[in-house]
C-alpha positions, 0 to 999 in steps of 0.5 A: 736202238736195240733193247739191252735191258731186255736182252739182260733180263733174258740172259738173267733167266737163262743163268738162273736156270743153268745155276750160274751165279757169277757172270757179266756182259758187255754189249756195243753197238754203232751206226754210221753214215758217210758220203764220199766225193771224187772228181767233182761227183759223189762217188758213193754213200754208205750206212751201217750198223752193227752190234755185238754182245760179249758174255763172260761166265765165272766158274771157280773164278776162272772166266770163259767168254763167248760172243754173239751178234743175234739176240733171239732166245736160242742164240742167247741160250747158246751164248751162255752155254758156250761161255760156261764150257769155255770157263770150265776148260780154261787153263789161264791163271788170271782170275775173272772179277765180277765187280759190284760197282764203284761208289761214285761215277763221273757225272757225264750227261748222254747228250742227244745226237742224230746221225746227219742225213745222206743228203747233207753229207754228200752236199758237204763232201762235194762242196769240200771236194770242188773246193780242193780241186779248184784251189790248184790245177795240180790236184788230180782226180784221185783226190777224194773227200769223206764226210761222215756221222757216227754214233754208238753205245756201250752197256754192261751188266752183271750178276751183282746188279750193276747196269751202266750204259754210255752213248757217243755221237760225232761227225767227221770229215777227211780230205785227201789231196793228191797233186802231180807235177812233172810225173811226180805225185805226192798226197797229204790229208786234212780231217777233223771232228766237228759239226757239218757247218764247221768242216773246211779244207785247211792245209791238204793241197799246200802240204802235198805241193810242199812235198814236190821235187824232193832230195835225199836225206843225209845218213847218221845221227841228227835232231828230228822234229816229229810232227803231231801225226807222227808222234800220235803214231808212235804212241799208238804203236807202243801203247802196249808197254804202258799196259800193266798186263804187258809188264807182267808178261815181260813184254814191257821194259816198264816192268818194276819201273813205277816211281823210276825216271823213264823219260825227259822232264818234258814228257808228261803222258796222260790218260783222261777219259774226261778230256773236254774236247773229247766226243767220246768221254766215259765214266766207266771201263769194261769191268764197270770200274769208274774211270779217272784221269791219271798221269801215266808219266809225270815229268819223266816219272812213271807214275802208273801203268794201266790196269784192269781188275784182273791185270791189277791182281796179277801184278799186286797193284790197284786197278786204274779203270782201264779195262777194255776193249769192251768185249768182255775180256779183261784186256787193257785200254786207254781212253784219251791218251795224250802227251801234254803240250809244252811251252815251245812254238814249232819255230822254236823247236825247228830253231833248236833242231838246227841245220841238219836236222829233219822234220819228220812229217809222214810215216809209213808201215809203222806197225810193221816196222815198230815192235812194242815187245822190244821197244825197237823201231825202224820206220820209213818216213818222209819230211823236210830238211831244216835250215835256219830254223825253218822247214826247207827242201822236201826229203825223199823216203828215209828211215829212222830207227832206234828205241821207243824207250830212248826216244822218251828220254831223248825229247828235248822240246814239246810244242804248244800245239796239242792235236788230236787224231780221230776217235776209235770207239772210246779211244783216241790219241793226241800229241803236240810236235816234239824235238828228239835229239840223236835219232839214227837216220838212213837212206 
C-alpha cells in the first residue's frame, strides 16, 4: 500500500518552497483479483492495481488541478507547478474552497480486508459455471461466470492540516447465462456482493429461458412495471439532474424547485453514505466535508439537491457533503442513492398494472437514449406482457419514451423489495420495482 503521508509531506515541502499557501490533494488507489470461467474451464485470471493523485492549487481563490500516478520527487514537483499554472490562467468563476474540516465525522471503522486468492476465486467461478451449464441443456458455451475481489482507499489532505482516509473491500460475482432454442438466443444475469462462500446461482438460467419465443408488444400508452434493474438504470442516467451544479447551469428542471412537489407521494429518494448493507460506506466527501444521510425527494417533495462547497456557494445554498468524484475537482456525486421501498408486493404491482400492461425487465443503450439535460428518454427495452396480474408472454424489442420528470410524477406503486447494483468506487444505486402509468410504448 502506498505511503500517502510520505507523499503529502513531500508536497507540503514543495508548496512551501514555491510559496503556495492554499492547496488540497486527493489520492485514490485500488487493487483487484478476478477469475472468469466459461465452457467448463477457467478462461482467464486477472490482477490489477492502480492509483492516482489529484492536486489542486488555489491562486486568488481560483483552483487549478493536475494529476499524476507517479510519486517521485520530480513528478510531484511538476504536479504542483502544473496546478499553479492552471490556476493562474483559469477563466472559471467557480471559487476553490480549502476546507478546514467538519466538527464531527461519522465513526466508521476501517475493517481489515484481504483480497481473495486467485486459486479460491477460480475454484468458485468454475463451480458456479459448471452448476449453470448442468442446470439445462439449452445453456450455451458462451455463458460465463466471474468471481472477483476488490479493495481500495481514498485519502485527502490540504494546507489547513486536514487529513482523512477511508478504505473499502468486498468480493463479488457475476453470472451471464446464454440459452438457445430453435436458433433463438437470450441471456440473463445473476450478480452480487458477498463472501465467497455465499456466492450462488439464482435465477439467471430460468430468467433467460423465460425470454425465449417472444412476440411483439402493442403500441400506445400503457402502465408499465419497471424491474429494479431498469429503475436503477434510469436513476443512473438521470442522476445529474439531482446535482446543484446542473441546476445552476440550467441543465436540470429541478432548478429553483426545492420545497416544491416534483414527484408522486410514493417517491422518497435518499442518498445515504452510511447505508447498513453498503460495503463502501464513507464519512467525508472530496472537499473533506462530513457526509450525511439526506432525503433528496421526500414523499414527492424536492427537499434538497446535492452540493459540493463550490456548487453550493454558486447557488447560495449550504453544502451537502457531496463533492466528488474524489479527483480533486469540485464536481458532485452521490454515495448510496436509492428509491425507498414501498409496501406493495411485485404481484400487487402487476395486478394493478392490469391486462395490457408491460413488465420492463431489460434496457439497451440507455445512456444513448437518455438526455439528462432535458430529461427526455427513448429506450429500447424487452420484457413481458402482463395478464391477470402475472408476467405472461415474453415481448420482443420495444421502445418506451417520455420524460424522466413525468415518470417520477406517474409512479403509482413501489414494491417492498429494495435491490442494489454493484458498487463503483464509493457509489452505488438501489431501487425496488415501480409501477408507472401512461408510458408511451412503440415497436
